[in-house]
Steps between C-alpha positions, in 0.01 A plus 500: 500500500328753727747479788783601268321826437443573870797636690298490822428128460860423408631688803243323719609159373867586545434627852294191586766267355776667698285485814427131436868415476585698812211361707568142391867534592412658835238230566746223418765652724253534788390136454860376502584711807198367697580142398861548611382650829287195580784267397736682737242483778456125448874440490549701818238293681641172368852602594384593851341160554808329358720678751261405779520128409877512451537663841285228659707223334825664600395482869448122483785322686360150565270249330242567769495871418469404132194286579341795684569741214178433299285610795711815542464585132127431508462741794719764330298493176158532658294774330694501175219407265606417148852404611627150414821361651679168455817391683659191344763284670824419319359152430194647322248452781290799601579628847226762492231611256207738541154387404432535131868530413500379142837580346608398151752216496791718386457720810573199728783343305826448683735727303743779558291791619609848598563570863513878451157667512616772260541240224151351534266513201124440548326232291130522412260210429131426505296232677136505403365849561798603713822664390814468709838668515773319689869463568720204593820501704715295737548537872742337746441390856721519805545120499854420400538294182135528396462603132293813417121484496294599193248786547209599272282802579207630291229768516155488346509812280152454354378817669788688339403366159137593557605849605722536191217390272268761649783754495583434134134523402460832681833622362419426136149638536659818634746500210214456250308784663817711499547435129139598430534811716831587329329471161217734608741748655720471190205586278410797720862620502536459123165668435590791726856518369381521139258784573737757337501289183120501496514876551718527191244292310217725623685810388574338164129412456405861571730645235316664214546790266323727751673360810876482476588690817454214748820385675601236753576637849865401541491547879281189540687279252732228642870531427495197268235665279630857523693482173198349323271771640742776401529357149121474480457863607767609254321308225173677586679835495644424157161386375334810637762727346488314167120510492492871578761564235308290251179684585670835466673385183169398343346832601798692365490310170135584456570862592797531264326331207184703541660829390648388165198286417270791586710732283486255208122461531444876525719581203341224294149619587592855410652383172184310413264778598538667156695476179856631523784581269790269437733717709255498790478122488879482485529718814245284686681179401833651609351588837352150530840352413655682797238343729561156344874539555433597859282190545762280333774630731280447804408144398864421423609634839231301682602181317862565597404540868281189488799300376715653773248392766531139383878503463481473122743785433833332424764759406752426229855507632745718314756763600336841541708820499280713723677825415437444129131422560453809716676726246275375221191564714628849584533570127145371450353720776721801430243683281236460772750611763596810300135587454448473877834676569619201701857371496606135468829370647681165528765415758700179519491179299433133547400173340262221597369173354133527399236569240597819319149588373340444839764706682465774240125504565552528878751784465273675248205486742706655779644772274162597355352503854784723624464739205127544564555599862815714467437877507652731236867558557548172683719205400424131488817309600571132439783352709661159442732353762596185691398436861682307770393148401589557135144556372424780258299798627299725268364828642254722314474830686291808429408815691138587564222495755548233765276194475312441825609198702146360476545474122851351488389147587244504219701654217566157348134395521311471175294802389618693804547875457613745765274766350173342375400832342777451242397151394387610158781743442684279257716339764405145410286246682704488821670169414853621425645468849325166556660370176839638606477318834408172324796532263746568782371205704518276192873587493531399871532864600311739723369853467423767758395863503566791736376856486633763741615861498372567151677205345355165380730202443415165345775250582542163330750237610581223253742206522795500264461126429163327450337343807155388611253791535427605856134554423449808715598863489636717780253763615 
């Protein structure tokens, strides 16, 4: 149904429903209060006339005064239109009755009636087109031994009923108009209140590959939607960063693949340009093999990073003696280190749970990177120790030219090189540090780099026991 898909309509209906309940309750209360007010007015007037008649009867001392009483009452009630009075003797005969006094039989019955005005309860009845409200009571005279007289007093309350009919009609028309107005105002309020949501939708519609820099202005967002707006802006920032990285990654792939492919094509064209000896063909094929190996390594590294991006790298869990792994790598790189006149040192020991081959690859990348950038006579030092929370820390430190702060945040980016002029100097495709970072994060660790005062340090922190990967590195 359409209304289920419209928050504005749902809020309008809820607002209108709440307003309907409130207005109906208020209208009912007002109606009851007005009715009660008229009832109190009528009772007050009836009680006043009752006291007047009782006072007149109380002053009667002789039969002669009793005979003159009807004329006195008639004179006293002049001008009281709509008032009906009946005074009944103890024997049931009427002593006095106003014109048109038509009381129901039960109002004139000789029975025990209250003598206290506070205990009187009005009775309503209809005669034709008229509606009456009346009370009945007893009254005593000043004649000794004479039983109490029976009194019945009534008011024509037709005008009250007419007023209440008009009042109720006007009241419920006002309530209906109030409900309609509340619905309109509810729609306006909901429409205006949901403006930030529509703004989010507009921004979302405008997102494209060429327009990812649009953001919601948080200063104008209501408190209730602030978290949503912040999350939306963060999502756009992540999308923008991911798209830029993907764009740069695609460009870098094309750039990195162009060189070996170009070399292969050139060498092949040269080889085919004329007949060559077997040794010459063997040299060309050997050179081509080096380019193929370079391509294979690059493709393998890119596949590894693609799996890391999708969380598909699941390390095997086995005890790893880090000191043993580092010593074996030092033995492997020792010939290269001797050739470059660079020393290799290991300090400390430690063990973690993880994938031995993956950790060996990460350590190898850091060692080879340190060897390339260590000047002659320097020493690459690997330090293993525990930190305060019990995690294992691995530091790979080498002397050399400081890396500018502007480069530090990008060292773990794919295909990133501090010195672009050296990109074809046999230093790989620029994926080693990115792979190292992915391996450390897959082991729920973190990696950071610092370069100051002629010293560069890569620091890895890994948990002793397996735990869920944190998914982000410390920069």
